[in-house]
C-alpha positions, 0 to 999 in steps of 0.5 A: 866125645866131649869138648872142652867150651870156650867161655869168653868174658865180654865187657859189661858194658857196651860202647854205645853208650859213650854217646849217652854220656857225652850227651850228659856232660855236654848238657851239663856243661849248657846249663853251667854255662847258662846259670853262669850267663844268666842275669838277676832275675827280678818282678814286677808288680804292675796294677794290669798286664795289658800290652805286656807278653810273657817271652816278648815284652822287652826291657831296657834302658835308653833303647838298649834291651836288658832283659825280658818279660819271661812269666807272668801271674796273678798275685796271691790276692788277685788285685794286681800282676806280677810280671817276672824278667829276666836280666842280663848278667852285664846289667845286674848293677843296675838294679839299684833301690831307687831305680824306676820302670814304666810303661813305654807306649804312645803319649801325646803331652806338653813335652810332645809326641812320644812312644809312636814306634809301639805301635809297630812293635809294642810296648816295652818296659824303660828301666831308669836307674838310680844312684842307690848303692843298695840293690833290691829285685822286686819293682812296682811299675810306675803310672807316668814316666819320670820325667827327669832323670837322675843325671840329670842336673838341678834342684827339687822343691815342693809346692803347696796349694790350697786353694790354686787350679789342679796341675797336671804332671809336667806343667811347665814352669816359667821365670820371666816367661822363660822355661826353667823347670817342670811338675814330676809328681802331683798327689792330693793331700786328703787330711790337709785338704791341699795339693802337693807337687813335686817340682824339678828347676834345671841347673842353674836356674835353681839358684834363682829360687830364694826364700822369698819366691813366689809360686802363682799359676799363669793362665797363659792370658792375662787381661788388664783393663786401664785407663789406656784400653784392654791389653791382652797378653798372651803367652806361648802356645803350651801356655796358651793350651796348658798354662803353667806355674809362674816364679818371680820376687815381689817387686822392689825386693831384692833375692833372699838367701837360696832355698834348700833342695825339699824347701815348700812354697805355696803355690797360689792362683794368680800373682795378686794373691800370691802376693797376699800369702806370702807372709808367713809370720804373723800374730792372731788377735781377736776384735770385738765388734759392738755392730753389725759386721756385715760386709767384713769377708775372710780375705778383708785388709787390715789397715793402720791409716791407709797402710795395710799391717794385716788380713781378715781370717774369720768373720765372725771368728769361730771361737768356742768358750765353755762350748758355746760360740763366741758370738753368742754369749750371754754376757756379751753382744760383741760380735768377734772378728779374728785378724792376722798382723803379718809383720813382712807388710810392716817391714820386710825384715819380719823379725826386727816387725814383730818385736817392734809391735810386741813391744809397743802395742800395749802402749799404743792401746793406752795412747788410744789406738782401736779397730773399726770397721769402715766401708771399702766399696759401695758397689760390694758393700765390704768393709774392713779393718781399720787401726787408728788413733782415738784420743777420747776413747776409754781406757782399754787393755789386751786381753784374752779370750780362748787362745786369742788376744782381744784388741780393743775397738770403737763403733764406726760409721753410720751408727758413730753418726747417728749416736751422735745425733741422738746425743745432742737431741737428748740433750737439747731436750734435757735442757730447762728453757722455760725455767730458766728464762721465769728466773731470768724474767724474775730477776730482771723485774727485781732490777727494774724494781731497784732502778724505779727507787733509785730513781725516787731517791734521786728526785727527792728534794733533799737529795737535790740540796746535797753538795755540788759534788755530791749532787754530781755523783748523784746527776750521773747516777741518775744518767747511768740509771736511765740507761740502765732502764732502757737497756733492761726494758730493751732486754726485757723485750728481747726476753719476752720473745723467748717465752712461752707462746712468744713466735721464737718460742714456737719455732724452736720448739718446732725445730726440736720437734723436727730434729727429734722426727728426723731422728726417728727417721734416721733410725731404720735407715740407720739399721738398714745401712749396717746390714746392707752398706750397699743398699744405696745402688742395690735392693736391700736383700730380704730373706727367703721364703721358708720352705715346709718341711715335708710330713 
């Protein structure tokens, strides 16, 4: 007996699959929510990852967390570290092109102690947003924290230093001992061999910075030696420990025009040097001296009758003429020195002073304006350049050597004195005294013979018989001749003392010999003083013994 099977069609998808499908939708929704809520991803390049931990190190702005480091790896060239960080989407607008980022860790500097909380929690990255409209995702970690926030108002300027001591970042800037700003950046310009500082002056004190402001290093301790005794002035403790930079105006000068942001100033090592280095408007001149320039050093003053008008730049001047130094020419024995005429020293308005100098210097030279060397300090042997009018100077004019104008000069000092003494003695030696005395003796002999003949004529009988008036005239002539005879005898006696072999002649010859000997003895002294002006106080310096070379 056959029975018919009842076949029932069952659904191919089991209800059990509803659970994975729901899980898939939930996962997709969570992924969407994660991607939708995830902020921007940034990459930070740093020299090393000391203290940075993936999944733990946070990124903060004003102590508020805005992101976290989630991955750290070496760069492709293995010379740096690249850290990846996730930023909360609410802070994507902070990732501007001029933003800064640095590591916050314990620091002790002039501004105080900071970052001590990281001793327990670990370091974190501080993020300083900028003001740019451009956005970026790659940043470079700064070595030092940004001292001045972007929202702090004030002015930024540049200081350049060639000889002052090196100042640290965060060094304070003072105006009349009141802090008005600080150093933001410090870099060394190897091309110009100078330190370059970026400084920030807080508002409203940037209005104190004018075009004629001067900056100098303040060591914190100032010692003044005067007739009243020793005066020691000290500033604040931070100023004493770390020093600082002072800014001000030269005495008796009114503030100039306000300096714009980014204006560059010179930083000097002291207030005295700042006063000397503030003159930027000048012209170079070359002076050729026909004497030793020992004691003339760079920085020595150039004066006109006691008023400083410039500064010595090089002595001797490093000027090349046809590939040969200017002080080793075969056709000229003069030693050149390079100076600069600083127009701000002549008049506070340097433009007017420059036009006045350039328009009149050639006329002054025609009237005898010359440069010479004058002793400045007998203890150190220093000399300086002095301008003055010499009415008996030879005619001269401005000439050009290399790219510099050459200012005419005259010799001075002990060299001139020795030359004058030698010239006088040469003139005395050139006088032909003996020939002049012999000629005068011959003349007086002729006059004596004439007087004798006139006496004989007057004593003749025929002359006595002449009329009374004529006779009286002859009598007066006789009396005059007698007086003349007496005078001639006295003069003959006087002239006899000048003749060779006489005592006076011997004394005169002896005096001239002593003058000549004195002149010869003065020559080594003259050379010594020209080479070392302070030889009267210190022993004459001798050249060092030569050192044998190794074979």
